[in-house]
C-alpha positions in Angstrom: 0.0 0.0 0.0 1.4 3.3 -1.1 0.1 6.6 0.4 1.0 10.0 -1.1 0.1 13.2 0.5 0.6 16.8 -0.5 0.1 20.2 1.2 -0.7 22.8 -1.4 -0.4 26.5 -0.6 -2.3 28.9 -2.9 -2.3 32.7 -3.0 -5.6 34.4 -4.0 -5.0 38.1 -4.0 -8.6 39.1 -4.9 -10.0 37.6 -1.8 -11.2 40.3 0.6 -13.1 38.4 3.2 -13.3 34.9 4.8 -16.7 34.6 3.0 -15.0 35.0 -0.3 -12.3 32.6 0.6 -14.9 30.0 1.8 -16.6 30.1 -1.6 -13.3 29.6 -3.4 -12.3 26.8 -1.2 -15.6 24.9 -1.1 -15.8 25.1 -4.9 -12.3 23.9 -5.5 -12.7 21.0 -3.0 -15.9 19.9 -4.5 -14.7 19.9 -8.0 -11.5 18.0 -7.1 -13.4 15.4 -5.1 -15.8 14.8 -7.9 -13.1 14.4 -10.4 -10.6 12.3 -8.5 -10.9 9.6 -5.8 -8.8 11.5 -3.2 -9.1 13.0 0.3 -8.9 16.8 0.3 -9.5 19.4 2.9 -8.5 22.9 3.9 -5.8 22.2 6.6 -4.2 25.4 7.5 -4.5 29.3 7.5 -8.3 29.2 7.9 -8.2 32.8 9.2 -6.0 34.3 6.6 -8.0 35.8 3.8 -5.6 35.5 0.8 -3.8 32.2 1.7 -5.4 28.8 1.0 -3.7 25.6 2.3 -5.2 22.3 1.0 -4.2 18.9 2.2 -4.7 16.0 -0.1 -4.0 12.3 -0.1 -4.3 9.2 -2.2 -3.8 5.5 -1.6 -2.8 3.2 -4.3 -0.6 0.1 -5.1 2.4 1.8 -6.9 4.6 4.8 -6.4 4.2 5.8 -10.1 0.4 5.7 -9.9 0.4 7.8 -6.7 2.7 10.4 -8.3 0.5 10.5 -11.4 -2.6 11.1 -9.3 -1.0 13.9 -7.3 0.4 15.4 -10.5 -3.0 15.3 -12.1 -4.7 16.9 -9.1 -2.2 19.7 -8.9 -2.7 20.4 -12.7 -6.5 20.4 -12.1 -6.3 22.8 -9.2 -4.1 25.2 -11.2 -6.5 25.1 -14.2 -9.6 25.5 -12.1 -8.8 28.5 -9.9 -7.4 31.9 -10.4 -5.2 31.4 -7.2 -1.6 30.8 -7.8 0.2 27.8 -6.3 3.0 29.1 -4.3 4.3 26.0 -2.5 3.7 22.2 -2.7 5.1 19.8 -0.1 4.8 16.1 -1.1 5.3 13.1 1.2 5.3 9.4 0.2 4.8 6.5 2.6 
């Protein structure tokens, strides 16, 4: 069993309130969950308006498949939001 996780930090300069941020985060999480079979949640900086930190994880039977899934999710996130990815920390177990 291979588990790969990632913490993705995004910057959304147009967000002016926590309500705006919540709208962006909920939409992105829902779209990502519907497209991929992964776990995803906002994991940090909940009170910071323009910073979004998402934690995601997948479980599979090979390292190459796990890398492929995480790469696909990152590309999907980049394509489906105006926020910029500023940092990604990946971990493989």
